[in-house]
C-alpha positions in Angstrom: 93.1 172.5 119.7 95.9 170.0 120.0 95.6 169.9 123.8 91.8 169.4 123.6 92.1 166.5 121.2 94.9 164.9 123.3 92.7 165.1 126.4 90.1 163.1 124.4 92.1 160.0 123.3 89.4 157.5 122.9 89.2 154.2 124.9 89.1 151.0 122.9 85.6 149.6 122.2 85.4 146.0 123.5 84.3 144.8 120.1 87.2 146.7 118.4 90.2 144.7 117.3 93.6 145.7 118.6 94.9 146.7 115.2 91.7 148.6 114.4 92.1 150.6 117.6 95.8 151.4 116.9 94.9 152.5 113.4 92.1 154.7 114.8 94.7 156.3 117.1 97.1 156.8 114.2 94.3 158.6 112.3 93.6 160.8 115.2 97.2 161.7 115.7 97.5 162.5 111.9 94.6 165.0 112.3 96.4 166.7 115.2 99.9 166.9 113.6 100.4 168.1 110.0 102.0 165.9 107.2 105.0 168.2 107.3 105.6 167.6 111.0 105.3 163.9 110.5 107.5 163.9 107.4 110.2 165.8 109.3 110.3 163.0 111.9 110.1 160.3 109.2 106.7 159.1 110.5 104.7 157.1 108.0 102.1 155.0 109.9 101.7 151.3 108.8 98.3 150.5 107.4 96.1 147.9 109.1 96.4 145.2 106.4 100.2 145.6 106.1 100.6 145.3 109.9 98.6 142.1 109.9 100.5 140.7 107.0 103.9 141.4 108.6 102.9 139.8 111.9 101.7 136.7 110.1 105.1 136.1 108.6 106.5 135.1 112.0 106.9 131.4 113.0 105.7 131.5 116.6 106.3 128.3 118.6 107.7 129.6 122.0 105.8 130.0 125.2 108.0 132.8 126.5 108.5 135.6 124.0 110.4 138.9 124.0 109.3 141.3 121.3 111.0 144.5 120.1 109.2 147.2 118.2 111.7 150.1 117.5 110.0 153.3 116.2 106.7 152.1 117.5 104.4 155.1 116.7 100.9 154.3 118.0 101.9 150.6 118.4 100.0 149.2 115.5 102.7 146.6 114.7 102.9 145.4 118.3 99.1 145.2 118.2 99.2 143.1 115.1 101.7 140.7 116.8 99.4 140.5 119.8 96.4 139.7 117.5 98.5 137.0 116.0 99.0 135.5 119.4 95.3 135.7 120.1 94.5 133.9 116.9 96.9 131.1 117.9 94.8 130.6 121.1 98.0 129.8 123.0 99.0 130.9 126.5 102.3 132.8 126.5 104.5 135.0 128.6 105.1 138.1 126.5 107.4 141.1 127.1 107.2 143.9 124.7 110.0 146.5 124.5 109.0 149.5 122.3 111.0 152.6 121.4 109.4 156.0 120.6 111.1 159.3 121.2 108.3 161.5 119.9 106.7 162.6 123.2 103.6 163.7 121.5 102.7 160.2 120.4 103.5 158.4 123.7 99.9 158.8 125.1 98.5 157.0 122.0 101.2 154.3 122.2 100.5 153.6 125.9 96.8 153.3 125.2 97.4 150.6 122.5 99.9 148.6 124.6 97.6 148.7 127.6 94.8 147.4 125.4 97.0 144.6 124.2 97.9 143.6 127.8 94.3 143.6 128.9 93.1 141.5 125.9 95.9 138.9 126.2 95.3 138.7 130.0 91.7 137.6 129.3 93.2 134.5 127.6 95.5 133.8 130.6 98.6 135.3 129.1 101.1 137.2 131.2 102.1 140.5 129.4 104.5 143.2 130.3 105.6 146.2 128.2 108.3 148.8 128.5 108.2 152.1 126.6 111.6 153.6 126.0 111.4 157.3 125.3 115.0 157.5 123.9 116.7 157.4 120.6 116.8 153.7 119.6 120.2 153.8 118.0 122.0 155.8 120.7 120.6 153.9 123.6 121.7 150.5 122.1 125.0 151.5 120.6 126.8 149.1 122.8 125.5 146.2 120.7 128.1 147.2 118.2 131.9 146.8 118.5 134.2 149.3 116.9 135.9 146.6 114.9 133.3 144.6 113.1 129.9 145.7 114.4 129.1 142.3 115.7 127.3 142.0 119.1 129.8 141.1 121.7 128.3 141.5 125.2 126.6 138.5 126.8 124.7 140.7 129.2 122.7 142.4 126.5 119.0 141.6 126.1 118.3 139.7 122.9 114.9 139.3 121.2 112.9 136.4 119.8 111.0 138.7 117.4 111.5 142.2 116.0 108.8 144.0 114.0 109.3 147.5 112.6 108.3 150.3 110.3 111.4 152.4 111.0 111.6 156.1 110.4 112.7 157.2 107.0 114.9 160.3 106.5 118.5 161.1 105.6 121.1 161.6 108.3 124.1 163.8 108.2 127.3 161.8 107.9 128.5 163.4 111.2 125.3 162.8 113.1 125.6 160.9 116.4 123.7 157.9 114.9 126.0 157.8 111.9 129.1 158.0 114.1 127.9 155.1 116.2 127.4 152.9 113.1 130.1 154.4 110.9 131.2 151.0 109.6 127.9 150.8 107.7 128.0 154.3 106.2 128.7 155.2 102.6 127.8 158.8 101.6 124.7 160.2 103.1 122.9 157.4 105.0 119.2 156.9 105.7 118.2 156.1 109.3 116.0 153.1 108.3 119.1 151.0 107.3 120.7 151.7 110.7 117.5 150.5 112.4 117.7 147.3 110.3 121.3 146.5 111.1 121.0 147.4 114.8 117.9 145.2 115.1 119.7 142.3 113.4 122.4 142.6 116.1 119.7 142.4 118.8 118.2 139.1 117.7 118.6 135.8 119.5 120.0 132.9 117.5 116.9 131.6 115.5 115.3 135.0 116.1 113.2 136.6 113.4 112.8 140.2 112.2 110.2 141.7 109.9 110.6 145.2 108.5 108.8 147.3 106.0 111.2 149.8 104.3 112.1 151.4 101.0 113.7 149.0 98.5 116.7 151.3 98.0 119.0 149.3 100.3 118.9 146.4 97.8 121.3 148.2 95.4 123.3 151.4 95.0 126.6 152.7 96.4 125.2 154.3 99.6 124.1 150.9 100.9 127.0 148.8 99.8 128.6 148.4 103.3 125.2 147.8 104.9 124.4 145.0 102.4 127.8 143.3 103.0 127.2 143.4 106.7 123.5 142.4 106.6 124.0 139.4 104.3 127.0 138.2 106.4 125.1 138.3 109.7 121.5 137.4 108.8 119.6 135.3 106.3 116.7 136.7 104.3 113.8 134.2 104.2 110.9 136.3 102.8 110.5 139.4 100.6 107.2 140.9 99.6 106.8 143.7 97.0 103.8 145.7 95.9 103.0 146.0 92.2 101.9 149.6 92.8 104.1 152.1 94.6 101.1 154.2 95.5 98.5 153.6 98.2 100.8 151.8 100.6 101.1 154.8 102.9 98.6 157.6 103.0 101.1 160.4 102.6 101.7 161.4 99.0 105.4 162.1 99.8 106.3 158.4 99.9 107.5 157.9 96.4 109.9 155.0 97.1 109.0 151.5 96.2 108.5 149.7 99.6 109.1 146.1 100.5 108.5 143.9 103.4 111.5 141.7 104.4 111.7 138.9 106.8 115.1 137.8 108.0 116.3 135.2 110.5 119.5 134.9 112.6 120.4 131.2 112.0 122.8 129.3 114.3 124.4 127.8 111.2 124.2 128.8 107.5 121.8 126.7 105.5 123.5 125.5 102.3 120.2 125.0 100.4 118.5 128.1 101.6 115.3 129.2 99.9 113.7 132.7 99.8 109.9 133.1 99.4 109.2 136.1 97.1 105.6 137.3 97.2 103.9 140.1 95.4 100.5 141.9 95.7 98.8 144.6 93.7 98.5 146.9 96.7 98.2 147.1 100.5 95.0 145.2 100.4 97.1 142.2 99.1 94.9 141.8 96.0 96.3 139.3 93.5 98.8 137.8 96.0 101.3 135.5 94.4 104.2 133.5 95.8 107.4 132.1 94.4 110.1 130.1 96.1 113.6 130.7 94.7 117.1 129.7 95.5 119.0 132.2 97.7 121.8 132.5 95.1 119.2 133.9 92.7 118.4 136.7 95.2 121.9 137.4 96.6 123.9 138.6 93.6 127.7 139.2 93.8 129.4 141.2 91.1 132.4 143.6 90.9 133.1 143.1 94.6 129.6 144.2 95.5 126.5 142.4 96.8 123.0 143.1 95.5 119.6 141.9 96.6 117.5 140.9 93.6 113.8 140.3 93.6 112.6 138.0 90.8 108.8 137.6 90.9 108.1 134.9 88.3 109.7 131.8 86.8 110.5 133.9 83.7 112.5 136.3 85.9 114.5 133.3 87.1 115.1 132.1 83.6 116.3 135.6 82.6 118.6 135.8 85.6 120.3 132.6 84.6 120.7 133.7 81.0 122.2 137.1 81.8 124.3 135.8 84.7 126.0 133.5 82.2 127.4 136.4 80.3 131.1 136.7 81.2 131.9 140.4 81.2 131.1 143.7 82.9 131.8 147.1 81.4 135.1 147.2 83.2 136.2 143.9 81.8 135.3 145.2 78.3 137.6 148.2 78.9 134.6 150.5 79.3 133.4 153.0 81.9 130.1 154.7 82.6 130.1 158.3 83.9 127.4 160.9 84.7 126.9 163.9 82.5 128.9 166.8 84.1 126.4 169.6 83.3 124.2 170.4 86.4 121.8 172.9 84.9 121.2 175.1 87.9 124.9 175.4 88.7 125.8 176.2 85.0 122.7 178.3 84.4 124.6 181.5 83.4 126.3 179.5 80.6 123.2 177.8 79.1 121.5 179.1 76.0 118.1 178.5 74.5 119.5 177.8 71.0 122.9 177.2 69.4 124.7 180.5 68.5 128.0 181.4 66.8 128.5 184.4 69.0 129.0 183.5 71.8 130.3 180.2 70.6 128.2 177.3 71.8 127.8 173.6 71.4 124.7 171.3 71.9 123.6 170.4 75.4 122.0 166.9 75.4 119.2 166.0 77.8 117.1 162.8 78.2 114.5 164.1 75.8 117.1 164.2 73.0 117.3 160.4 73.1 114.8 158.6 70.9 114.9 155.1 69.2 118.6 154.5 70.0 119.6 157.8 68.3 120.4 161.4 69.5 118.1 164.0 68.0 119.1 167.6 68.5 115.9 169.1 67.2 113.8 167.7 70.1 112.9 170.3 72.7 111.1 170.1 76.0 109.7 172.5 78.5 111.9 175.4 77.1 115.0 173.7 78.4 118.2 175.3 77.1 119.6 173.3 74.1 123.1 174.7 74.1 126.0 175.6 76.4 128.6 178.3 75.9 132.2 177.3 75.0 134.5 179.3 77.3 137.1 178.9 80.0 134.5 178.5 82.7 132.8 175.6 80.9 135.9 173.8 79.8 135.6 171.2 82.6 132.0 170.6 81.7 132.4 169.8 78.0 133.3 166.4 76.6 135.2 165.7 73.4 132.9 164.4 70.7 133.4 160.6 70.4 131.1 157.6 70.0 129.2 157.3 73.2 126.3 155.2 74.5 123.9 157.5 76.4 121.7 156.0 79.2 118.8 157.8 80.8 119.3 158.1 84.6 115.6 158.4 85.3 112.4 156.9 84.0 108.9 158.0 85.1 106.8 155.7 87.3 104.4 155.3 84.5 106.9 154.0 82.0 107.1 150.3 81.4 110.8 150.3 80.7 113.6 151.2 83.1 116.5 151.2 80.7 116.8 153.6 77.7 120.0 153.8 75.7 121.0 155.8 72.6 124.1 156.2 70.5 125.9 159.5 69.9 127.9 159.0 66.7 131.0 161.1 66.2 130.7 160.9 62.4 127.2 162.4 62.5 127.9 165.1 65.1 129.5 168.3 63.6 131.0 169.6 66.8 134.3 169.1 68.6 132.8 169.2 72.1 129.4 168.5 73.6 127.6 169.1 76.9 125.8 166.2 78.5 123.3 167.1 81.2 123.4 165.4 84.6 120.3 163.3 84.2 122.1 161.3 81.5 124.9 158.7 82.0 127.4 158.0 79.2 129.4 154.9 78.4 132.8 155.5 76.9 136.2 153.8 76.4 138.9 155.6 78.5 142.0 156.3 76.5 140.5 154.9 73.3 137.5 155.1 71.0 134.3 153.1 71.2 133.7 151.7 67.7 130.4 152.2 66.0 129.5 148.5 66.2 130.4 148.3 69.8 128.3 151.4 70.6 125.3 150.1 68.8 125.8 146.6 70.3 125.9 147.8 73.9 122.9 150.2 73.3 120.9 147.3 71.7 121.6 145.0 74.6 120.5 147.6 77.1 117.3 148.2 75.2 116.2 144.6 75.1 113.2 143.5 77.2 115.4 140.7 78.7 118.0 143.1 80.1 115.3 145.5 81.2 113.6 142.7 83.2 116.9 141.6 84.6 117.6 145.2 85.7 114.2 145.5 87.4 115.0 142.5 89.7 118.1 144.4 90.7 116.7 148.0 91.0 113.3 149.1 92.3 113.9 152.8 91.8 113.1 155.0 88.8 116.7 156.1 89.0 119.3 154.2 87.0 122.5 154.4 88.9 125.9 154.1 87.2 126.9 151.6 90.0 124.1 149.3 88.9 125.1 149.5 85.2 128.6 148.7 86.2 127.4 145.5 87.8 125.4 144.3 84.7 126.8 141.3 82.9 127.6 141.7 79.2 128.3 139.1 76.5 131.7 138.7 74.7 132.8 141.7 72.7 132.6 139.7 69.4 128.9 139.1 70.0 128.4 142.7 71.0 130.0 143.8 67.7 127.8 141.4 65.7 124.7 142.8 67.2 125.9 146.4 66.6 126.9 145.6 63.0 123.4 144.2 62.2 121.5 147.0 63.9 123.7 149.8 62.4 123.7 148.4 58.8 120.0 147.6 58.9 119.1 150.8 60.6 116.8 148.9 63.0 117.0 151.5 65.7 113.6 151.1 67.2 113.1 149.2 70.5 110.6 146.4 70.6 110.1 142.8 69.6 112.3 143.0 66.5 115.2 144.2 68.5 114.6 141.5 71.1 114.5 138.9 68.4 117.8 140.1 66.8 119.7 140.2 70.0 118.3 136.8 71.2 119.2 135.0 68.0 122.8 136.3 67.9 123.3 135.4 71.6 121.6 132.0 71.3 118.9 132.8 73.9 116.4 130.0 74.2 113.3 130.5 71.9 111.0 129.6 74.7 112.3 132.5 76.8 111.9 134.8 73.8 108.3 133.7 73.4 107.5 134.1 77.1 109.0 137.7 77.1 107.0 138.5 73.9 103.8 137.2 75.5 104.4 139.3 78.6 105.0 142.4 76.5 101.8 141.9 74.6 99.8 141.4 77.9 101.3 144.6 79.3 100.3 146.6 76.3 96.7 145.3 76.3 
């Protein structure tokens, strides 16, 4: 069946656009090879509209152009670039270098590139293309030096434009690709970030690259070294995000929030650099909006780390300025955030459906036990075990009962909030130890006790709409990493205690507009910002 279909790769209809043709070939290939096969290779074909949008981000003024398309697939991004040239009605000399090491897709890719060459030749353009059937990273490893990963060989080919939807899958830390680019690796890397950094090294001065990738590189510990290198070597000029995480790629397995990023290798650093942030509802680019922001509002430095934030409205910018003005982080407040040590499947033999005296057990806290800033033991979900045995084997898993701020590590895609915090009060918890499940982070004071007012103050701040919106500019995942919480600014400890005292004594534990109002008034947050946040919350709930 596969051979029969491969023998019938269709020719391009003369009235068919180049991108339409490449997409038709992608659809044919997808019928031949299963989603599992494509997922294993990290293949997620770029939709027609997304390809065109990406190609239109380039500023094309040259007559002689060298284009790189690493991880080309059926060549839809190269086709989109060629259609952009055709729309400019300009005669150019174009060389396209494309990489694709899946031999099964090469016949489709060649058909697309040949069609591009023929169509541009009709306009008087001179077009050449080279298909490299090798691993993109391993073939071009010499663009990196062992010392600082900066391109150092004048004989290397450099590119005017690079366009890519790179493969997406995790690499082993000892893989050949990881070894080549070890200076960018923290933990288990994903190959798409290596494609981005290698491509940045292959750009000419003033060259431009446009990539569509998951947003995960913008924050988190695994991509820390990559962000440091990327921001040092290239300047981001455009970021596009999609309101809906669904419908960008056809495969259901793509759960990451995807972004389109354009970056430029400038000869000199622009002091007054701007970044254009755009947003659309979906891949059809419905409800497209644009916002020009200062680069310093996008590139966020805290705790020795660099993050890439994506504000999408003037309100987001206002909130960034407010929260950025807060002087502390958890570390500066003498606090730490850790992840619950009980991994349920590893400790399964010690978990119990209910609390028992024999064997002796203590509560096991899950995300569902957190409600309205409090911990409620009576809440159960999906028959999850609610207790853990106290024995020598679980000694390292149990925590001494103190005042803690619990923070959910995950939120569902449907939830409007990203941050959820609750307080575990020692005075209301009649146990000496407690188990905290791995999907919950906990804030504590090493070597000392977190006071009641401090605990409620921190939880209240984390539960405000303002901090939630701030966090969303920083993190596009449904996962709340401890690293990201460590980077969050916090007010002075006196203000934290004031907030906590009011919330605790008034028992105003519910999240919502009242909590926002209380925190904003104590911290002196501008009334106009409060009203804008309030209006946005009401619009979202309608």
